C-alpha positions as CSV (number, residue, x, y, z in Angstrom):
1,X,0.0,0.1,0.0
2,X,1.5,3.3,-1.0
3,X,1.9,6.2,1.5
4,X,-1.1,8.0,0.1
5,X,-3.5,5.1,0.3
6,X,-2.2,4.2,3.8
7,X,-3.0,7.8,5.0
8,X,-6.4,7.5,3.4
9,X,-7.0,4.2,5.1
10,X,-6.2,5.7,8.5
11,X,-8.4,8.6,8.1
12,X,-11.3,6.4,7.1
13,X,-10.7,4.2,10.2
14,X,-10.6,7.1,12.4
15,X,-13.8,8.5,11.0
16,X,-15.6,5.2,11.3
17,X,-14.5,5.0,15.0
18,X,-15.7,8.4,15.7
19,X,-19.0,7.8,14.0
20,X,-19.5,4.5,15.9
21,X,-18.6,6.3,18.9
22,X,-20.9,9.1,18.4
23,X,-23.7,6.7,17.6
24,X,-23.0,4.8,20.9
25,X,-22.9,8.1,23.0
26,X,-26.2,9.3,21.4
27,X,-27.8,5.8,22.5
28,X,-26.5,6.0,26.0
29,X,-27.7,9.6,26.3
30,X,-31.2,8.5,25.0
31,X,-31.3,5.6,27.5
32,X,-30.4,7.8,30.4
33,X,-33.0,10.3,29.5
34,X,-35.7,7.6,29.5
35,X,-34.4,6.3,32.8
36,X,-34.1,9.3,34.8
37,X,-35.3,8.3,38.4
38,X,-38.1,10.1,40.1
39,X,-37.2,13.5,41.7
40,X,-38.8,15.3,44.3
41,X,-40.9,18.2,43.2
42,X,-40.6,21.5,45.2
43,X,-43.0,19.9,47.9
44,X,-41.9,19.0,51.4
45,X,-41.2,15.3,51.7
46,X,-43.8,14.8,54.3
47,X,-46.5,16.2,51.9
48,X,-48.1,13.2,50.0
49,X,-51.3,11.9,48.6
50,X,-51.4,9.2,51.2
51,X,-53.7,11.2,53.5
52,X,-57.3,11.7,52.3
53,X,-58.9,15.1,52.3
54,X,-59.7,18.0,50.0
55,X,-56.5,19.1,47.9
56,X,-56.4,22.5,46.3
57,X,-54.2,25.3,45.2
58,X,-53.7,28.0,47.8
59,X,-54.3,31.3,46.3
60,X,-51.9,33.1,48.7
61,X,-49.0,30.8,48.2
62,X,-49.6,29.3,44.9
63,X,-48.9,25.9,46.4
64,X,-51.1,22.7,46.8
65,X,-52.4,22.3,50.3
66,X,-54.5,19.6,52.0
67,X,-57.6,20.2,54.2
68,X,-58.3,16.9,56.0
69,X,-61.7,17.8,57.1
70,X,-64.3,20.6,57.3
71,X,-63.0,22.2,60.5
72,X,-59.4,20.8,60.2
73,X,-56.6,23.3,59.5
74,X,-54.8,23.3,56.2
75,X,-51.8,21.2,55.8
76,X,-49.0,22.9,53.7
77,X,-46.2,21.8,51.9
78,X,-47.3,20.8,48.4
79,X,-45.9,21.9,45.2
80,X,-46.2,25.2,43.3
81,X,-48.9,24.8,40.6
82,X,-51.2,27.1,38.6
83,X,-53.5,24.0,38.0
84,X,-53.7,20.8,39.9
85,X,-55.6,17.5,39.8
86,X,-54.9,14.0,41.4
87,X,-56.5,10.6,41.1
88,X,-55.2,7.0,41.5
89,X,-51.5,6.9,42.0
90,X,-50.8,10.1,40.0
91,X,-51.1,13.9,40.3
92,X,-50.7,16.5,37.6
93,X,-49.2,20.0,38.1
94,X,-49.2,22.7,35.6
95,X,-46.9,25.7,35.9
96,X,-46.5,28.8,33.8
97,X,-42.9,29.2,32.8
98,X,-41.4,32.7,32.7
99,X,-40.7,34.4,29.4
100,X,-42.3,35.0,26.1
101,X,-44.0,33.4,24.3
102,X,-45.9,31.7,27.0
103,X,-45.1,28.2,27.9
104,X,-46.5,25.7,30.5
105,X,-44.5,23.0,32.4
106,X,-46.7,19.8,33.0
107,X,-45.4,17.8,35.8
108,X,-46.5,14.2,36.3
109,X,-46.1,13.4,40.1
110,X,-46.5,10.1,42.0
111,X,-48.2,9.7,45.4
112,X,-45.1,10.9,47.2
113,X,-45.1,14.2,45.1
114,X,-42.0,13.0,43.2
115,X,-41.7,14.2,39.6
116,X,-41.7,11.2,37.2
117,X,-42.3,13.0,33.9
118,X,-42.0,16.5,32.6
119,X,-43.4,17.9,29.4
120,X,-43.1,21.6,28.1
121,X,-46.0,22.9,25.9
122,X,-47.0,26.1,24.4
123,X,-49.5,28.4,26.1
124,X,-50.9,29.3,29.5
125,X,-52.2,26.6,31.9
126,X,-55.9,26.2,31.8
127,X,-57.4,22.8,32.6
128,X,-55.8,19.6,34.1
129,X,-57.4,16.0,34.6
130,X,-56.1,12.6,35.8
131,X,-58.2,9.4,35.1
132,X,-59.4,7.3,38.1
133,X,-56.6,4.9,37.5
134,X,-54.1,7.6,37.3
135,X,-52.8,6.2,34.0
136,X,-54.2,8.8,31.6
137,X,-53.6,12.5,31.9
138,X,-54.9,15.6,30.1
139,X,-54.2,19.4,30.1
140,X,-55.4,22.3,28.2
141,X,-53.4,25.5,27.6
142,X,-54.5,28.8,26.1
143,X,-52.2,29.1,23.1
144,X,-53.8,32.5,22.2
145,X,-56.0,34.6,24.5
146,X,-56.9,33.8,28.1
147,X,-60.6,33.6,28.4
148,X,-63.4,31.5,26.9
149,X,-65.8,34.5,27.1
150,X,-64.3,35.8,23.8
151,X,-63.9,34.4,20.4
152,X,-60.1,35.6,20.3
153,X,-58.7,32.4,21.8
154,X,-57.0,29.2,20.7
155,X,-56.3,26.1,22.9
156,X,-54.1,23.0,22.9
157,X,-55.2,19.9,24.7
158,X,-52.9,16.9,25.2
159,X,-53.4,13.4,26.4
160,X,-50.5,11.4,28.0
161,X,-51.0,7.5,28.4
162,X,-48.5,6.5,31.1
163,X,-49.0,2.7,30.4
164,X,-47.7,3.3,26.9
165,X,-45.6,6.4,27.2
166,X,-47.5,7.8,24.3
167,X,-48.1,11.6,24.4
168,X,-50.4,13.5,21.9
169,X,-49.6,17.1,22.4
170,X,-52.7,18.2,20.6
171,X,-55.9,16.2,20.0
172,X,-57.0,18.4,17.2
173,X,-56.2,16.0,14.5
174,X,-58.5,13.3,16.0
175,X,-61.1,12.3,13.4
176,X,-64.2,14.1,14.5
177,X,-67.9,13.4,13.5
178,X,-70.6,16.0,14.0
179,X,-74.2,15.1,13.0
180,X,-73.1,11.9,11.5
181,X,-70.6,13.5,9.3
182,X,-66.8,13.6,9.3
183,X,-66.2,17.3,10.3
184,X,-63.2,19.4,9.0
185,X,-62.5,23.1,9.9
186,X,-59.5,25.2,10.5
187,X,-60.9,26.8,13.7
188,X,-61.5,23.5,15.7
189,X,-60.5,23.8,19.3
190,X,-60.7,21.1,22.0
191,X,-60.5,21.6,25.9
192,X,-61.6,20.2,29.1
193,X,-61.1,16.5,28.8
194,X,-62.6,14.2,31.4
195,X,-61.9,10.3,31.5
196,X,-64.2,7.4,32.0
197,X,-63.2,4.6,34.4
198,X,-62.5,2.2,31.5
199,X,-59.3,4.4,30.5
200,X,-60.6,4.3,27.0
201,X,-63.7,6.7,26.7
202,X,-63.4,10.3,27.3
203,X,-65.4,13.5,27.0
204,X,-64.3,17.1,26.0
205,X,-65.5,20.2,24.5
206,X,-64.9,21.1,20.9
207,X,-65.7,24.5,19.4
208,X,-66.0,25.7,15.8
209,X,-67.7,28.4,14.1
210,X,-69.0,30.0,17.1
211,X,-70.5,26.7,18.6
212,X,-69.6,24.4,21.3
213,X,-70.3,20.6,21.3
214,X,-69.8,17.9,24.0
215,X,-67.8,15.2,22.2
216,X,-67.3,11.5,23.2
217,X,-63.9,10.2,22.4
218,X,-62.6,6.6,22.0
219,X,-58.7,6.5,22.6
220,X,-58.4,2.9,21.2
221,X,-60.1,3.8,18.0
222,X,-58.8,7.4,18.0
223,X,-62.1,9.0,17.1
224,X,-64.6,11.4,18.5
225,X,-68.3,12.1,17.9
226,X,-70.5,15.0,19.0
227,X,-73.3,14.4,21.3
228,X,-74.9,17.8,21.7
229,X,-74.3,21.4,21.6
230,X,-73.7,24.1,24.3
231,X,-71.5,22.0,26.7
232,X,-68.3,23.3,28.0
233,X,-65.6,21.9,30.4
234,X,-67.3,18.5,31.1
235,X,-66.6,16.6,34.3
236,X,-67.5,12.9,34.6
237,X,-69.2,11.8,37.9
238,X,-67.4,9.1,39.9
239,X,-70.2,6.7,38.9
240,X,-69.6,7.7,35.3
241,X,-73.3,8.3,34.8
242,X,-73.5,12.1,34.8
243,X,-71.4,15.2,33.5
244,X,-71.1,18.4,35.2
245,X,-70.5,21.2,32.8
246,X,-70.9,25.0,32.2
247,X,-73.7,26.0,29.8
248,X,-73.8,29.5,28.0
249,X,-76.9,31.1,29.1
250,X,-76.3,34.9,28.3
251,X,-74.2,37.0,25.8
252,X,-73.0,39.1,28.8
253,X,-69.2,38.9,28.5
254,X,-68.8,38.9,32.4
255,X,-71.5,36.3,33.2
256,X,-72.2,33.9,30.3
257,X,-72.4,30.5,31.9
258,X,-74.3,28.5,34.4
259,X,-73.4,25.1,35.9
260,X,-75.5,22.1,34.8
261,X,-75.5,18.4,35.1
262,X,-76.2,16.1,32.3
263,X,-77.6,12.6,32.6
264,X,-75.8,10.6,30.0
265,X,-78.4,7.8,29.6
266,X,-81.1,10.3,28.7
267,X,-79.3,13.4,27.8
268,X,-81.5,15.5,30.1
269,X,-80.0,18.3,31.9
270,X,-80.7,20.5,35.0
271,X,-79.1,23.6,36.3
272,X,-77.4,23.7,39.8
273,X,-78.4,26.0,42.6
274,X,-75.4,28.0,41.7
275,X,-76.8,30.9,39.7
276,X,-73.5,32.9,39.4
277,X,-71.4,32.5,36.2
278,X,-68.8,29.8,36.7
279,X,-65.8,29.7,34.4
280,X,-64.2,26.5,35.7
281,X,-64.1,22.7,35.0
282,X,-66.1,21.6,38.0
283,X,-64.8,18.6,40.1
284,X,-67.0,16.0,41.7
285,X,-66.0,15.7,45.3
286,X,-68.4,12.7,45.6
287,X,-71.3,11.3,43.6
288,X,-73.7,13.9,45.0
289,X,-71.5,17.2,45.5
290,X,-69.9,19.4,42.8
291,X,-66.9,21.7,43.7
292,X,-65.8,24.7,41.6
293,X,-63.9,28.0,41.9
294,X,-65.3,31.6,41.7
295,X,-63.6,34.9,42.0
296,X,-63.0,35.9,45.8
297,X,-64.4,38.9,47.5
298,X,-61.2,40.8,46.7
299,X,-61.6,40.5,43.1
300,X,-58.2,38.7,42.6
301,X,-58.2,35.4,44.6
302,X,-60.7,32.6,44.2
303,X,-62.7,30.9,46.6
304,X,-64.0,27.3,46.4
305,X,-67.8,26.5,46.6
306,X,-69.9,23.4,46.4
307,X,-73.5,22.7,45.3
308,X,-75.7,19.4,45.3
309,X,-75.3,17.7,42.0
310,X,-79.2,17.2,41.9
311,X,-79.9,20.9,41.5
312,X,-81.3,21.2,45.2
313,X,-80.0,23.2,48.1
314,X,-77.9,26.2,48.1
315,X,-74.3,26.8,47.1
316,X,-71.8,26.5,50.2
317,X,-68.4,28.2,50.7
318,X,-65.9,25.7,51.8
319,X,-62.5,27.5,51.1
320,X,-61.5,31.0,50.9
321,X,-58.5,31.7,48.8
322,X,-58.3,28.5,46.7
323,X,-58.8,26.8,43.3
324,X,-58.3,23.4,41.6
325,X,-60.0,21.3,44.2
326,X,-59.9,17.5,44.1
327,X,-61.1,15.0,46.8
328,X,-58.5,12.3,47.6
329,X,-59.5,9.3,49.4
């Protein structure tokens, strides 16, 4: 082999070694990224989901707290969240990240409030839900705007399957059927997912051309169909027979909605005793009680109220300065 050929051979061997080394390094980094151990979120080590009670976001601190009973004092030490929800063995914490454009950090936490997954998405935190099993999670962010009371908004809704690891960052591409026909439109927005106990069926709101629809989705078939109009932010009852939702009853920009409950078997609805406009995805605290947030008396912080799901009784204030309520048993 002449000197020039030998030199070329050496160069090729070195390049091959570097290429293989780079590929191996890339594989190791990828494996390490997938195998990152659970890390403690910014919560006290003693604050977990092991204790039953009402968990919610404290408006004064921005952190999740627990109220063990009606007269019991709050237990502090939870993570900082803008939106929070928990079910099964998992919790979902949404945080607005600093900077422009707006971004949201979605943290998946275990029962010890340790971070097991982190996803960064565009937009402002808005809705958070976890299935009863804790294996499915969904969040909605405002990609544009910050209120459903106007038409100048756009949302992004994601679904994360912890069993498979699959993440759909936006469900807008799901095949949608309205009035028995496959529906296509550039202004379709989904928000407010709620999951059934079978970890397959889900409900959500879809809006297009000025109308909102309640849709029922099928994760395995990856399809969704509209059931009826004028339903926003559905929330499925623990027994999976009813949906609490907000219904538009007025064109007044400051008070357009009223909470209702829909019977899924008959598709008949009734209003709750709460006559004030509620812009929240209500949470079922048990099979007979719905919880929700309303602006507080100071006009900035929010308070948590409850109302009987059958439409009887009167609203009751249960937490001053709180939001994102969820009952953990």
